C-alpha positions as CSV (number, residue, x, y, z in Angstrom):
1,M,10.0,3.2,27.9
2,P,8.1,2.2,24.7
3,T,8.0,4.8,21.9
4,D,5.5,5.5,19.1
5,D,8.2,4.6,16.6
6,T,8.1,1.0,17.6
7,R,6.1,-1.3,15.4
8,T,3.2,-3.0,17.2
9,E,3.9,-6.7,17.4
10,P,1.1,-9.3,16.7
11,T,1.8,-10.8,20.1
12,T,0.8,-7.5,21.7
13,L,-2.7,-7.7,20.2
14,M,-3.0,-11.3,21.3
15,R,-1.9,-10.5,24.9
16,Y,-4.5,-7.8,25.5
17,Q,-7.9,-9.3,24.8
18,I,-11.2,-7.5,25.0
19,G,-12.8,-8.2,28.4
20,D,-9.5,-8.8,30.2
21,M,-9.5,-5.2,31.3
22,T,-11.3,-1.9,30.7
23,P,-10.2,0.6,28.1
24,S,-9.2,3.0,30.9
25,E,-7.1,0.3,32.5
26,L,-5.4,-0.4,29.1
27,I,-4.5,3.3,28.7
28,A,-2.9,3.3,32.1
29,R,-0.5,0.5,31.2
30,E,2.9,2.1,31.3
31,E,4.6,-0.8,29.4
32,L,2.6,0.1,26.2
33,S,3.4,2.9,23.8
34,R,0.6,5.2,22.5
35,R,0.8,3.3,19.2
36,D,0.4,-0.1,20.9
37,K,-2.6,1.2,22.9
38,L,-4.2,2.5,19.8
39,A,-3.5,-0.8,18.0
40,V,-5.1,-2.8,20.8
41,L,-8.1,-0.5,21.0
42,R,-8.7,-0.7,17.3
43,Q,-8.6,-4.5,17.5
44,W,-11.1,-4.4,20.3
45,E,-13.3,-2.0,18.3
46,H,-13.1,-4.4,15.3
47,D,-14.1,-7.4,17.5
48,A,-16.9,-5.5,19.1
49,L,-18.4,-4.3,15.8
50,E,-18.1,-7.8,14.4
51,L,-20.3,-9.0,17.3
52,L,-22.8,-6.3,16.6
53,V,-22.9,-7.3,12.9
54,A,-23.5,-10.9,13.9
55,E,-26.3,-9.8,16.2
56,E,-27.8,-7.6,13.4
57,E,-27.8,-10.7,11.1
58,N,-29.2,-12.9,13.8
59,M,-26.0,-15.0,14.0
60,G,-25.7,-14.8,17.7
61,G,-22.8,-12.4,18.4
62,G,-22.7,-12.8,22.2
63,P,-22.9,-10.1,24.9
64,S,-22.5,-6.5,23.8
65,P,-19.0,-5.1,24.6
66,P,-18.4,-1.6,26.0
67,L,-18.2,0.2,22.6
68,S,-18.7,3.6,24.0
69,E,-15.8,3.1,26.5
70,I,-13.6,1.8,23.7
71,R,-14.4,4.8,21.4
72,D,-13.8,7.3,24.2
73,A,-10.4,5.8,24.9
74,M,-9.5,5.9,21.2
75,R,-10.6,9.5,20.9
76,A,-8.5,10.4,23.9
77,L,-5.5,8.9,22.2
78,N,-6.2,10.4,18.8
79,T,-6.0,14.1,19.6
80,D,-3.7,14.6,16.6
81,R,-6.5,13.2,14.3
82,D,-9.0,15.8,15.6
83,P,-11.9,13.2,15.3
84,D,-14.6,15.7,16.4
85,R,-14.3,17.8,13.3
86,P,-17.2,17.2,10.9
87,D,-14.7,17.3,8.0
88,T,-12.4,14.6,9.3
89,T,-11.1,12.7,6.2
90,A,-10.9,9.1,5.3
91,G,-7.2,9.4,5.0
92,A,-6.9,10.7,8.6
93,V,-8.5,7.7,10.2
94,M,-8.0,4.8,7.8
95,T,-5.9,1.8,8.6
96,Q,-2.6,1.7,6.8
97,G,-0.4,-1.2,6.0
98,V,-2.8,-3.0,3.7
99,R,-2.5,-6.7,3.5
100,T,-2.5,-8.4,0.1
101,V,-2.7,-11.8,-1.5
102,H,-2.3,-13.0,-5.1
103,S,-5.3,-14.1,-7.1
104,D,-3.6,-17.5,-7.8
105,N,-2.9,-18.3,-4.1
106,R,-4.9,-21.1,-2.6
107,I,-7.9,-20.2,-0.3
108,A,-6.3,-22.1,2.5
109,D,-3.2,-19.9,2.3
110,A,-5.3,-16.8,2.4
111,A,-7.1,-18.1,5.5
112,R,-3.9,-18.8,7.2
113,Q,-2.6,-15.3,6.3
114,M,-5.7,-13.7,7.8
115,R,-5.2,-15.6,11.0
116,A,-1.5,-14.8,11.3
117,E,-2.0,-11.1,10.6
118,N,-5.2,-10.9,12.5
119,V,-7.2,-9.3,9.6
120,G,-10.6,-9.9,8.1
121,M,-9.9,-8.8,4.5
122,L,-7.1,-9.1,2.0
123,I,-6.6,-7.1,-1.2
124,V,-6.3,-9.4,-4.2
125,L,-3.6,-8.7,-6.7
126,D,-2.8,-9.9,-10.2
127,G,0.7,-8.8,-10.7
128,D,0.7,-5.2,-9.4
129,R,-2.9,-4.7,-10.3
130,V,-5.7,-4.8,-7.8
131,V,-8.4,-7.1,-9.1
132,G,-10.6,-7.8,-6.0
133,T,-10.9,-8.4,-2.3
134,V,-11.4,-11.5,-0.2
135,T,-12.9,-11.5,3.3
136,D,-13.3,-14.0,6.1
137,R,-17.0,-14.0,5.2
138,D,-16.2,-14.8,1.6
139,I,-14.2,-17.9,2.8
140,A,-17.0,-19.0,5.1
141,V,-19.9,-18.5,2.7
142,R,-18.4,-19.1,-0.7
143,C,-15.9,-21.8,0.2
144,V,-16.8,-23.6,3.4
145,G,-20.5,-23.1,2.8
146,K,-20.3,-24.7,-0.6
147,D,-17.9,-27.5,0.3
148,L,-15.1,-26.2,-1.9
149,D,-11.6,-27.6,-1.3
150,A,-9.7,-24.7,0.1
151,R,-6.4,-26.3,-0.8
152,A,-7.4,-26.8,-4.4
153,H,-9.3,-23.6,-5.2
154,A,-7.7,-20.3,-5.9
155,V,-8.6,-17.0,-4.2
156,S,-10.0,-15.8,-7.5
157,D,-12.7,-18.4,-7.3
158,I,-14.4,-16.8,-4.3
159,M,-13.1,-13.2,-4.3
160,T,-15.3,-10.1,-4.8
161,N,-14.1,-8.4,-7.9
162,R,-15.7,-5.0,-7.2
163,V,-12.9,-2.9,-5.7
164,V,-14.8,0.1,-4.3
165,A,-12.6,2.9,-3.2
166,C,-12.7,6.6,-2.1
167,P,-10.0,9.2,-2.2
168,T,-8.1,10.0,1.0
169,Q,-9.6,13.5,1.0
170,H,-13.2,12.3,1.2
171,T,-14.8,13.1,4.6
172,I,-15.9,10.3,6.8
173,R,-19.5,11.1,6.1
174,E,-18.9,10.8,2.3
175,A,-17.0,7.5,2.8
176,A,-19.8,6.2,5.1
177,D,-22.4,7.1,2.4
178,L,-20.5,5.0,-0.1
179,M,-20.2,2.1,2.3
180,A,-23.9,2.2,3.1
181,R,-24.8,2.4,-0.6
182,E,-22.5,-0.5,-1.5
183,G,-23.2,-2.5,1.6
184,L,-19.5,-2.6,2.6
185,R,-17.9,-3.3,6.0
186,R,-14.6,-2.1,4.6
187,L,-13.7,0.5,2.0
188,C,-10.4,0.9,0.1
189,V,-8.8,4.4,0.2
190,V,-6.6,5.7,-2.6
191,D,-4.2,8.6,-2.7
192,E,-4.0,11.3,-5.3
193,H,-2.0,9.1,-7.7
194,G,-4.6,6.3,-7.5
195,G,-2.3,4.2,-5.3
196,L,-3.9,2.1,-2.5
197,A,-3.2,4.0,0.7
198,G,-5.3,2.1,3.2
199,V,-8.6,0.6,4.2
200,L,-11.5,2.3,6.1
201,S,-13.4,0.0,8.4
202,L,-16.4,0.4,10.7
203,A,-14.1,0.8,13.6
204,D,-12.4,3.7,11.8
205,L,-15.8,5.4,11.1
206,A,-16.5,5.4,14.8
207,L,-13.7,7.9,15.3
208,G,-15.6,10.6,13.4
209,V,-18.3,13.0,14.6
210,D,-21.6,11.2,15.3
211,G,-19.6,7.9,15.2
212,D,-22.5,5.8,16.8
213,A,-25.1,7.1,14.3
214,T,-22.7,6.7,11.3
215,V,-21.8,3.1,12.2
216,G,-25.4,2.2,12.9
217,R,-26.5,3.6,9.5
218,V,-23.9,1.6,7.6
219,L,-24.7,-1.6,9.6
220,R,-28.4,-1.3,8.7
221,A,-27.5,-0.9,5.1
222,I,-25.2,-3.9,5.2
223,T,-28.0,-6.1,6.6
224,R,-30.2,-5.1,3.6
225,A,-27.4,-5.7,1.1
226,P,-27.4,-9.0,-1.0
227,A,-25.5,-11.8,0.7
228,S,-22.1,-12.5,-0.6
229,G,-23.1,-16.1,-1.0
230,D,-25.4,-15.3,-3.9
231,T,-22.7,-15.9,-6.5
232,P,-22.7,-19.5,-7.7
233,A,-19.6,-21.4,-6.8
234,D,-18.9,-22.3,-10.5
235,Q,-19.3,-18.7,-11.7
236,A,-16.2,-16.6,-11.6
237,T,-16.5,-13.5,-9.6
238,S,-13.5,-11.8,-11.2
239,R,-12.8,-10.0,-14.5
240,H,-16.1,-8.2,-14.7
241,S,-15.9,-4.9,-16.5
242,E,-16.1,-1.7,-14.4
243,S,-19.2,-0.5,-16.4
244,S,-21.1,-3.6,-15.3
245,H,-21.2,-2.2,-11.7
246,P,-22.2,1.5,-12.0
247,G,-22.3,3.7,-9.0
248,G,-19.5,4.5,-6.5
249,L,-15.8,4.8,-7.2
250,H,-14.6,1.4,-8.5
251,V,-10.8,1.1,-8.7
252,Y,-9.4,-1.8,-10.7
253,N,-6.0,-0.5,-11.9
254,M,-3.9,0.9,-9.1
255,K,-0.5,0.1,-7.7
256,P,-0.6,-0.5,-4.0
257,A,2.2,-0.1,-1.5
258,V,2.6,-3.8,-0.9
259,G,4.1,-4.9,2.5
260,G,4.9,-2.8,5.5
Protein backbone atom coordinates (compact mmCIF):
# COMPACT_ATOMS: atom_id res chain seq x y z
CA MET A 1 0.00 0.00 0.00
CA PRO A 2 1.50 3.39 -0.95
CA THR A 3 2.29 5.81 1.87
CA ASP A 4 2.46 9.60 2.04
CA ASP A 5 6.18 9.34 2.78
CA THR A 6 6.85 8.11 -0.75
CA ARG A 7 8.00 10.81 -3.16
CA THR A 8 5.72 11.33 -6.15
CA GLU A 9 7.46 10.17 -9.33
CA PRO A 10 7.16 12.24 -12.54
CA THR A 11 5.79 9.14 -14.29
CA THR A 12 2.83 9.21 -11.93
CA LEU A 13 1.87 12.68 -13.11
CA MET A 14 2.25 11.60 -16.73
CA ARG A 15 0.20 8.42 -16.25
CA TYR A 16 -2.89 10.19 -14.94
CA GLN A 17 -3.89 12.91 -17.38
CA ILE A 18 -6.78 15.33 -17.01
CA GLY A 19 -9.78 13.98 -18.91
CA ASP A 20 -8.78 10.33 -18.53
CA MET A 21 -10.94 10.04 -15.42
CA THR A 22 -12.92 12.22 -13.06
CA PRO A 23 -11.37 13.64 -9.87
CA SER A 24 -13.67 11.37 -7.84
CA GLU A 25 -12.42 8.33 -9.75
CA LEU A 26 -8.82 9.41 -9.12
CA ILE A 27 -9.42 9.66 -5.37
CA ALA A 28 -10.82 6.14 -5.39
CA ARG A 29 -7.64 4.66 -6.91
CA GLU A 30 -6.17 2.42 -4.20
CA GLU A 31 -2.74 2.16 -5.83
CA LEU A 32 -2.11 5.87 -5.20
CA SER A 33 -1.09 7.41 -1.90
CA ARG A 34 -2.71 10.60 -0.66
CA ARG A 35 0.45 12.50 -1.65
CA ASP A 36 0.28 11.12 -5.20
CA LYS A 37 -3.41 11.96 -5.51
CA LEU A 38 -2.73 15.53 -4.41
CA ALA A 39 0.20 15.81 -6.81
CA VAL A 40 -1.92 14.65 -9.75
CA LEU A 41 -4.82 16.94 -8.79
CA ARG A 42 -2.48 19.91 -8.43
CA GLN A 43 -1.12 19.21 -11.92
CA TRP A 44 -4.67 18.97 -13.27
CA GLU A 45 -5.48 22.26 -11.58
CA HIS A 46 -2.41 23.87 -13.11
CA ASP A 47 -3.30 22.59 -16.59
CA ALA A 48 -6.90 23.72 -16.22
CA LEU A 49 -5.94 27.21 -15.11
CA GLU A 50 -3.43 27.52 -17.95
CA LEU A 51 -6.31 26.81 -20.33
CA LEU A 52 -8.38 29.51 -18.64
CA VAL A 53 -5.51 31.99 -18.92
CA ALA A 54 -5.21 31.17 -22.62
CA GLU A 55 -8.93 31.76 -23.08
CA GLU A 56 -8.73 35.07 -21.18
CA GLU A 57 -5.92 36.16 -23.51
CA ASN A 58 -7.84 34.96 -26.59
CA MET A 59 -5.20 32.33 -27.30
CA GLY A 60 -7.67 29.47 -27.69
CA GLY A 61 -7.29 27.37 -24.59
CA GLY A 62 -9.68 24.59 -25.58
CA PRO A 63 -12.70 23.21 -23.72
CA SER A 64 -13.14 24.21 -20.09
CA PRO A 65 -12.08 21.44 -17.67
CA PRO A 66 -14.07 20.57 -14.50
CA LEU A 67 -12.31 23.04 -12.22
CA SER A 68 -14.93 22.86 -9.49
CA GLU A 69 -14.64 19.07 -9.32
CA ILE A 70 -10.85 19.24 -9.16
CA ARG A 71 -10.94 21.83 -6.38
CA ASP A 72 -13.53 19.85 -4.42
CA ALA A 73 -11.31 16.78 -4.60
CA MET A 74 -8.25 18.77 -3.49
CA ARG A 75 -10.14 20.25 -0.56
CA ALA A 76 -11.31 16.79 0.45
CA LEU A 77 -7.69 15.60 0.56
CA ASN A 78 -6.37 18.74 2.24
CA THR A 79 -8.21 18.58 5.54
CA ASP A 80 -4.95 19.14 7.40
CA ARG A 81 -4.50 22.46 5.58
CA ASP A 82 -7.93 23.71 6.69
CA PRO A 83 -8.49 25.54 3.38
CA ASP A 84 -11.85 27.03 4.40
CA ARG A 85 -10.34 29.32 7.03
CA PRO A 86 -10.15 32.96 5.87
CA ASP A 87 -6.65 33.26 7.37
CA THR A 88 -5.10 30.32 5.52
CA THR A 89 -1.49 31.30 4.89
CA ALA A 90 0.63 31.25 1.77
CA GLY A 91 3.02 28.87 3.50
CA ALA A 92 0.23 26.36 4.13
CA VAL A 93 -0.75 25.93 0.48
CA MET A 94 2.41 26.86 -1.44
CA THR A 95 4.25 24.36 -3.62
CA GLN A 96 7.54 23.30 -2.06
CA GLY A 97 10.57 21.87 -3.80
CA VAL A 98 11.41 24.97 -5.84
CA ARG A 99 13.19 24.31 -9.14
CA THR A 100 16.20 26.48 -10.00
CA VAL A 101 18.47 27.24 -12.94
CA HIS A 102 21.71 29.24 -13.16
CA SER A 103 21.65 32.56 -14.98
CA ASP A 104 24.48 31.41 -17.29
CA ASN A 105 22.66 28.26 -18.41
CA ARG A 106 21.44 28.17 -22.00
CA ILE A 107 17.76 28.83 -22.66
CA ALA A 108 17.47 25.45 -24.37
CA ASP A 109 18.71 23.76 -21.20
CA ALA A 110 16.10 25.60 -19.13
CA ALA A 111 13.35 24.54 -21.54
CA ARG A 112 14.43 20.90 -21.31
CA GLN A 113 14.50 21.15 -17.52
CA MET A 114 10.96 22.56 -17.46
CA ARG A 115 9.77 19.70 -19.63
CA ALA A 116 11.55 17.04 -17.58
CA GLU A 117 10.30 18.40 -14.25
CA ASN A 118 6.86 19.36 -15.56
CA VAL A 119 7.04 22.96 -14.30
CA GLY A 120 6.32 26.32 -15.90
CA MET A 121 8.76 28.49 -13.93
CA LEU A 122 12.34 28.25 -12.71
CA ILE A 123 14.03 30.46 -10.12
CA VAL A 124 17.23 31.93 -11.60
CA LEU A 125 20.35 31.92 -9.41
CA ASP A 126 23.70 33.66 -9.62
CA GLY A 127 25.75 31.63 -7.19
CA ASP A 128 23.47 31.27 -4.16
CA ARG A 129 21.69 34.55 -4.88
CA VAL A 130 18.26 34.75 -6.49
CA VAL A 131 18.42 37.18 -9.41
CA GLY A 132 15.24 36.48 -11.33
CA THR A 133 12.70 34.05 -12.70
CA VAL A 134 12.15 32.50 -16.11
CA THR A 135 8.84 31.03 -17.28
CA ASP A 136 7.68 29.02 -20.26
CA ARG A 137 5.98 32.21 -21.43
CA ASP A 138 9.30 34.10 -21.26
CA ILE A 139 10.85 31.45 -23.50
CA ALA A 140 7.95 31.59 -25.95
CA VAL A 141 7.71 35.39 -26.16
CA ARG A 142 11.25 36.63 -25.56
CA CYS A 143 13.19 33.81 -27.22
CA VAL A 144 11.09 31.97 -29.79
CA GLY A 145 9.01 35.05 -30.62
CA LYS A 146 12.16 37.08 -31.33
CA ASP A 147 14.04 34.33 -33.19
CA LEU A 148 16.80 34.06 -30.58
CA ASP A 149 19.03 30.99 -30.68
CA ALA A 150 18.07 29.12 -27.51
CA ARG A 151 21.34 27.19 -27.65
CA ALA A 152 23.46 30.34 -27.78
CA HIS A 153 21.65 32.74 -25.44
CA ALA A 154 21.75 32.52 -21.66
CA VAL A 155 18.74 32.46 -19.37
CA SER A 156 19.78 35.92 -18.13
CA ASP A 157 18.98 37.32 -21.59
CA ILE A 158 15.26 36.62 -21.22
CA MET A 159 14.62 36.27 -17.50
CA THR A 160 12.44 38.60 -15.48
CA ASN A 161 14.67 40.22 -12.90
CA ARG A 162 11.94 41.30 -10.48
CA VAL A 163 11.74 38.61 -7.82
CA VAL A 164 8.47 39.34 -6.09
CA ALA A 165 7.90 37.45 -2.85
CA CYS A 166 5.69 37.36 0.21
CA PRO A 167 6.34 35.87 3.66
CA THR A 168 4.97 32.42 4.49
CA GLN A 169 2.72 33.96 7.15
CA HIS A 170 0.86 36.15 4.64
CA THR A 171 -2.75 35.11 4.15
CA ILE A 172 -3.87 33.83 0.77
CA ARG A 173 -5.87 37.01 0.29
CA GLU A 174 -2.80 39.17 0.94
CA ALA A 175 -0.75 37.05 -1.46
CA ALA A 176 -3.52 37.26 -4.08
CA ASP A 177 -3.58 41.06 -3.72
CA LEU A 178 0.16 41.14 -4.42
CA MET A 179 -0.18 38.82 -7.42
CA ALA A 180 -3.01 40.92 -8.82
CA ARG A 181 -1.11 44.17 -8.32
CA GLU A 182 2.04 42.80 -9.95
CA GLY A 183 0.24 40.78 -12.65
CA LEU A 184 1.84 37.49 -11.58
CA ARG A 185 0.76 33.90 -12.19
CA ARG A 186 3.26 32.66 -9.60
CA LEU A 187 4.63 34.26 -6.44
CA CYS A 188 7.77 33.33 -4.50
CA VAL A 189 7.30 32.68 -0.79
CA VAL A 190 10.09 33.28 1.75
CA ASP A 191 10.55 32.05 5.31
CA GLU A 192 11.34 34.12 8.38
CA HIS A 193 15.05 34.08 7.50
CA GLY A 194 14.50 35.33 3.96
CA GLY A 195 15.14 31.90 2.45
CA LEU A 196 13.10 30.76 -0.52
CA ALA A 197 10.51 28.37 0.90
CA GLY A 198 8.23 27.75 -2.06
CA VAL A 199 6.12 29.14 -4.87
CA LEU A 200 2.45 30.12 -4.75
CA SER A 201 0.52 29.49 -7.97
CA LEU A 202 -3.02 30.13 -9.16
CA ALA A 203 -3.79 26.50 -8.39
CA ASP A 204 -2.65 27.04 -4.80
CA LEU A 205 -4.88 30.11 -4.47
CA ALA A 206 -7.86 27.97 -5.41
CA LEU A 207 -7.45 26.05 -2.13
CA GLY A 208 -8.36 29.10 -0.07
CA VAL A 209 -11.74 30.50 0.90
CA ASP A 210 -13.56 32.05 -2.10
CA GLY A 211 -11.07 30.28 -4.36
CA ASP A 212 -13.07 30.88 -7.55
CA ALA A 213 -13.39 34.62 -6.95
CA THR A 214 -9.75 34.98 -5.89
CA VAL A 215 -8.38 33.21 -8.96
CA GLY A 216 -10.74 35.15 -11.22
CA ARG A 217 -9.61 38.46 -9.74
CA VAL A 218 -5.93 37.64 -10.25
CA LEU A 219 -6.58 36.40 -13.80
CA ARG A 220 -8.31 39.64 -14.72
CA ALA A 221 -5.37 41.61 -13.35
CA ILE A 222 -2.93 39.44 -15.31
CA THR A 223 -4.70 40.14 -18.60
CA ARG A 224 -4.39 43.88 -17.93
CA ALA A 225 -0.68 43.66 -17.01
CA PRO A 226 2.00 44.62 -19.59
CA ALA A 227 3.05 41.69 -21.76
CA SER A 228 6.37 40.07 -20.92
CA GLY A 229 7.44 40.55 -24.51
CA ASP A 230 7.69 44.33 -24.12
CA THR A 231 11.34 44.09 -23.12
CA PRO A 232 13.61 44.48 -26.19
CA ALA A 233 15.63 41.37 -26.96
CA ASP A 234 18.89 43.32 -26.87
CA GLN A 235 18.13 44.96 -23.52
CA ALA A 236 19.17 43.02 -20.44
CA THR A 237 16.34 42.31 -18.04
CA SER A 238 18.63 41.55 -15.11
CA ARG A 239 20.65 43.59 -12.62
CA HIS A 240 18.08 46.37 -12.16
CA SER A 241 18.13 47.95 -8.74
CA GLU A 242 15.36 47.12 -6.29
CA SER A 243 14.41 50.79 -6.04
CA SER A 244 13.65 50.92 -9.75
CA HIS A 245 10.61 48.71 -9.17
CA PRO A 246 8.78 50.13 -6.11
CA GLY A 247 5.73 48.42 -4.66
CA GLY A 248 5.36 44.89 -3.39
CA LEU A 249 8.04 42.84 -1.65
CA HIS A 250 10.96 42.32 -4.06
CA VAL A 251 13.54 39.84 -2.84
CA TYR A 252 16.92 39.78 -4.57
CA ASN A 253 19.28 38.43 -1.94
CA MET A 254 18.12 35.21 -0.35
CA LYS A 255 19.53 31.73 -0.06
CA PRO A 256 17.05 29.16 -1.36
CA ALA A 257 16.92 25.52 -0.44
CA VAL A 258 18.16 24.19 -3.76
CA GLY A 259 17.17 20.71 -4.86
CA GLY A 260 14.74 18.37 -3.16
